[in-house]
C-alpha positions as MATLAB code, in Angstrom:
seq = 'MNDSTMSMQSRLAAAGYVAEDDLASTLELLLELERPLLVEGDAGVGKTELAKALATATDSRLIRLQCYEGLDVDTAVYEWNYPRQLLAIKLQETSTDSLEDREDSIFSERYLLPRPLLLAIREQRSPVLLIDEIDRADEAFEAYLLELLSDFQISIPELGTLSARALPRVILTSNGMRELSDALRRRCLYYFLDYPSLDKELDIVRARLPDIDTRLASQVVRFVQSLRELDLRKKPGIAETLDWAAALMSQGAASLPTPAATLHRTLSCLIKTRDDQQRLQESEIDRLLSRAIAP';
ca = [
     -18.025    0.357   29.053;
     -15.391    3.021   28.991;
     -15.382    6.461   26.854;
     -13.009    5.230   24.029;
     -15.055    2.110   23.595;
     -18.241    4.117   23.066;
     -16.914    6.473   21.136;
     -15.585    3.538   18.791;
     -18.791    2.079   18.826;
     -20.241    5.447   17.648;
     -18.186    5.906   15.042;
     -18.701    2.227   13.589;
     -22.358    2.738   14.141;
     -22.193    5.936   11.818;
     -20.550    3.514    9.232;
     -23.113    0.987    9.309;
     -21.493   -1.607   11.497;
     -23.059   -2.693   14.592;
     -20.218   -3.846   16.940;
     -20.321   -5.353   20.494;
     -18.536   -3.764   23.397;
     -15.292   -6.161   23.127;
     -15.201   -5.814   19.416;
     -14.754   -1.952   19.876;
     -12.378   -2.435   22.701;
     -10.327   -4.652   20.652;
     -10.164   -2.085   17.600;
      -9.251    0.685   20.148;
      -6.199   -1.598   21.057;
      -5.082   -2.208   17.490;
      -5.068    1.724   17.311;
      -3.392    2.375   20.520;
      -0.732   -0.465   20.030;
      -0.410   -0.414   16.480;
      -0.588   -4.280   16.367;
      -2.340   -6.020   13.608;
      -5.697   -7.672   14.013;
      -6.319  -11.219   13.020;
     -10.043  -11.834   12.811;
     -11.443  -15.197   12.256;
     -14.946  -16.475   11.725;
     -17.156  -18.243    8.968;
     -17.668  -16.680    5.859;
     -20.450  -14.352    5.694;
     -19.868  -12.691    9.467;
     -18.731   -9.604    8.643;
     -14.943   -9.645    8.739;
     -14.314   -7.582    5.620;
     -17.115   -5.127    6.253;
     -15.211   -4.459    9.835;
     -12.281   -3.337    7.946;
     -14.245   -1.174    5.686;
     -16.191    0.262    8.588;
     -12.951    1.021   10.484;
     -11.235    2.983    7.689;
     -14.780    5.125    7.470;
     -14.654    5.666   11.176;
     -11.081    6.610   11.179;
     -11.548    8.781    7.977;
      -8.766    6.571    6.613;
      -7.996    5.053    3.179;
      -9.044    1.396    2.945;
      -6.339   -0.643    1.276;
      -7.450   -4.053    0.194;
      -4.840   -7.253   -0.331;
      -7.368  -10.253   -1.892;
      -5.513  -13.507   -1.038;
      -5.538  -16.538   -2.962;
      -3.613  -19.784   -3.575;
      -0.615  -19.103   -5.547;
      -0.320  -15.267   -4.682;
       3.137  -14.049   -5.080;
       5.205  -10.923   -3.899;
       5.252   -9.348   -7.311;
       1.518   -9.149   -6.989;
       0.901   -8.430   -3.342;
       4.029   -5.857   -2.936;
       5.354   -3.966   -6.177;
       6.203   -4.611  -10.134;
       8.088   -2.793  -12.347;
       6.418   -0.723  -15.424;
       8.415   -2.598  -18.200;
       6.611   -0.968  -21.027;
       7.613    2.483  -19.689;
      11.210    1.446  -18.764;
      11.785   -0.091  -22.338;
      10.155    3.070  -23.858;
      12.661    5.492  -21.744;
      15.695    3.199  -22.404;
      14.833    3.936  -26.287;
      14.614    7.477  -25.449;
      17.999    7.595  -23.675;
      19.949    5.742  -26.676;
      21.225    9.446  -27.758;
      21.900   10.524  -24.214;
      25.337   11.561  -22.919;
      24.670   10.305  -19.691;
      26.655    7.739  -18.017;
      25.574    4.213  -17.910;
      25.155    4.434  -14.097;
      23.122    7.561  -14.371;
      20.718    6.073  -16.993;
      20.128    3.060  -14.907;
      19.594    5.071  -11.620;
      16.980    7.084  -13.567;
      15.147    3.735  -15.270;
      15.024    1.868  -11.775;
      13.276    5.019   -9.835;
      10.061    5.301   -8.085;
       8.154    7.080  -11.293;
       8.532    3.344  -12.842;
       7.461    1.410   -9.869;
       4.075    0.106   -9.928;
       2.805   -0.214   -5.967;
       0.832   -2.997   -5.089;
      -1.363   -3.018   -2.031;
       1.447   -3.812    0.353;
       3.832   -1.139   -0.762;
       0.851    1.095   -1.096;
       0.074    0.717    2.564;
       3.692    1.760    3.946;
       3.924    4.698    1.489;
       0.747    6.554    2.476;
       1.638    9.939    4.459;
      -1.295    9.065    6.728;
      -2.020    5.654    8.092;
      -4.307    3.602    6.011;
      -6.391    0.580    7.206;
      -4.695   -2.451    5.371;
      -7.161   -5.101    4.742;
      -5.418   -8.614    4.252;
      -8.361  -10.644    3.543;
      -8.473  -14.556    3.453;
      -4.877  -14.848    4.374;
      -5.634  -18.605    5.033;
      -5.989  -18.857    1.177;
      -2.485  -17.712    0.588;
       0.258  -20.455    1.048;
       2.733  -20.451    3.843;
       5.686  -18.974    1.861;
       3.660  -15.887    1.466;
       2.563  -16.079    5.263;
       6.333  -16.162    6.423;
       7.153  -12.750    4.124;
       4.011  -11.319    5.426;
       5.219  -11.872    8.894;
       8.562  -10.279    8.087;
       6.510   -7.368    6.736;
       4.462   -6.921    9.903;
       7.121   -6.950   12.250;
       9.416   -4.038   10.315;
       6.843   -2.232    8.110;
       9.796   -1.938    5.585;
      10.239   -3.369    1.826;
      13.164   -4.005    0.368;
      13.733   -3.649   -3.309;
      16.910   -4.388   -4.719;
      17.111   -1.615   -7.117;
      16.338    0.861   -4.812;
      16.787   -0.193   -1.324;
      14.754   -0.406    1.827;
      11.496    1.551    1.800;
      10.205    2.161    5.225;
       6.613    2.913    6.339;
       5.850    6.863    6.221;
       2.909    6.140    8.588;
       2.096    2.643   10.385;
      -0.887    1.335    8.380;
      -3.804   -0.076   10.740;
      -3.453   -3.726    9.602;
      -6.971   -6.288    9.898;
      -6.091   -9.991    8.492;
      -9.145  -12.031    8.016;
      -9.284  -16.154    8.120;
     -12.108  -18.333    7.393;
     -10.158  -21.354    8.811;
      -9.354  -23.016    5.879;
      -5.779  -23.987    6.951;
      -4.059  -23.226   10.489;
      -2.049  -20.315   10.483;
       1.392  -20.142   12.043;
       1.969  -19.592   15.838;
       4.357  -16.745   14.804;
       1.745  -14.987   12.960;
      -0.754  -15.240   15.773;
       1.808  -13.997   17.953;
       2.278  -10.873   16.188;
      -1.195  -10.160   16.278;
      -4.456   -8.946   18.446;
      -7.040  -11.775   17.837;
     -10.622  -11.645   17.786;
     -13.484  -14.558   16.731;
     -16.378  -12.804   14.873;
     -19.179  -15.128   15.343;
     -22.923  -15.023   13.611;
     -24.548  -12.657   15.136;
     -27.139  -12.695   18.024;
     -30.848  -12.311   17.064;
     -30.909   -8.685   18.498;
     -27.684   -7.615   16.969;
     -28.734   -8.921   13.628;
     -32.024   -7.041   13.863;
     -29.746   -3.772   14.606;
     -27.862   -4.281   11.540;
     -30.987   -4.847    9.220;
     -32.407   -1.783   10.759;
     -29.458    0.293   10.269;
     -28.953   -0.991    6.782;
     -32.594   -0.918    5.518;
     -33.929    1.888    7.547;
     -37.208    1.823    5.467;
     -38.048   -1.900    6.661;
     -41.277   -2.849    8.278;
     -40.413   -3.660   11.648;
     -42.639   -6.693   11.553;
     -41.079   -7.997    8.605;
     -37.475   -7.183    9.935;
     -38.106   -9.145   13.028;
     -39.646  -12.258   11.145;
     -36.762  -12.126    8.316;
     -33.974  -12.677   11.307;
     -35.997  -15.079   12.965;
     -36.170  -17.066    9.928;
     -32.518  -16.804    9.305;
     -31.453  -17.577   12.808;
     -33.640  -20.688   12.650;
     -31.944  -21.562    9.255;
     -28.640  -21.539   10.571;
     -29.363  -24.209   12.975;
     -29.663  -26.693   10.325;
     -27.011  -28.839    9.036;
     -26.211  -26.842    5.583;
     -23.256  -26.699    3.412;
     -23.157  -22.610    3.269;
     -25.251  -21.361    6.095;
     -26.385  -17.952    5.252;
     -24.288  -14.811    6.506;
     -25.525  -11.008    7.336;
     -25.032  -10.133    3.668;
     -27.755  -12.803    2.794;
     -30.108  -11.660    5.368;
     -29.710   -7.943    4.022;
     -30.383   -9.341    0.364;
     -33.378  -11.265    1.360;
     -34.767   -8.628    3.406;
     -34.112   -6.153    0.116;
     -35.673   -8.581   -2.017;
     -38.865   -9.257   -0.059;
     -39.387   -5.219    0.553;
     -39.226   -4.786   -3.362;
     -41.834   -7.361   -3.822;
     -44.290   -5.198   -1.423;
     -43.826   -7.530    1.583;
     -44.660   -6.328    5.028;
     -44.549   -9.444    6.897;
     -43.985  -13.136    6.477;
     -45.544  -15.366    5.255;
     -45.585  -13.605    1.665;
     -47.568  -15.425   -1.311;
     -45.545  -18.867   -1.376;
     -44.453  -18.004   -5.346;
     -42.681  -14.864   -3.899;
     -41.336  -16.597   -0.832;
     -39.637  -19.732   -2.760;
     -38.477  -17.216   -5.380;
     -36.562  -15.126   -3.178;
     -35.047  -17.870   -1.005;
     -32.170  -17.793   -3.900;
     -30.917  -14.874   -1.694;
     -30.375  -17.312    1.406;
     -29.720  -20.757   -0.112;
     -26.757  -20.788   -2.116;
     -25.578  -24.360   -2.856;
     -27.638  -27.063   -4.783;
     -27.194  -29.483   -1.820;
     -28.882  -27.125    0.396;
     -31.642  -26.221   -1.753;
     -32.287  -30.075   -1.971;
     -32.026  -30.158    1.850;
     -34.602  -27.403    2.350;
     -38.023  -29.202    1.864;
     -41.067  -27.252    1.721;
     -42.375  -29.164    5.081;
     -39.092  -27.735    6.547;
     -39.701  -24.116    5.364;
     -42.946  -23.870    6.787;
     -41.603  -25.071    9.868;
     -39.308  -22.075    9.754;
     -41.954  -20.100    8.900;
     -43.968  -21.062   11.767;
     -41.202  -20.274   14.272;
     -40.475  -16.714   12.551;
     -44.052  -15.851   12.638;
     -44.565  -17.102   16.183;
     -45.749  -13.932   18.557;
];
C-alpha cells in the first residue's frame, strides 16, 4: 500500500467511509488522471455515500444529479428564468437602447438558472459531481453526457460555449438496470462495489455507531450477512444494517436475541418488500439468529 492510498483511506475514514486498498487507489487515480469514475453495484452497497465521502475528504462541494427515466437536458443543464426575463422586458419598454442591446441583456448569465451539470463546470474550485443511477436515464441523455465528459464545456445558443473553470471530479453510479454504452465505459475508470465482507461491515457499523455494544454490533452484522445469502427480492444494504442496529440500540438491546416482539418489530428496517416478509418465516429467523449468536 503506497502513501497516497493510505492518505486517501485515512481521509475517507475521517469522513465516515471505510474503503479497501483498491478502492482508495482507484480514487487516487480519479484525482490524478482527472477521469470520471463509473461505480457499479447493487443498491445499498454505498455508491452514493462514496461520492459524499470523497467530497468531504477533498473539502469539495458535492453537486448531485439524480437520474431518472425521461431526464432531459433542460433539467440537468440549465433553464432560463422566464418570469424574470418577462419582467425585464416589461421594464425596458421605454428604454432607448437598441433591440440588440436589450436582447443581450435579457439573455445573459444573470437570467440563467444553472442545473447540476452547468453548476459543476462553473465552480471556481473542482467540485465532486455525482451522476447518480445513470442507468435510469435514457440512451440519448447518456450520449449528451458523454460529449460533456469529453470536453467539459456546454454550449448555450444565446451565450455561446461555457468551458469548465475547474474540472469536476466525476463519479457515475449504476445499479445495472440497463447496459451502458461501450463509449461511456471507455471514458471512465471503473470499480465494482460489492456488498461488504463481515469485517468491513463491522468496521462500518462501529464507525457510524460508535456507542454500539461490541457484541450487538458483531451479532447484527452476522445476522445481516446470513440474510443476504437467502433468495430475497431486495437484499438489505449497508444503510439497512445501520438502521437496524440503531433501532435495536434505541430499544436498549445489548445483544441478540432480544425479546421476540422487539426483534420482529425492528425487522422492518431490513425487510422492505411484502414477498420477502412472507419468505422470511419465523423458523428461518430463528436459524439466522442461531448463526448470529454462535460463538
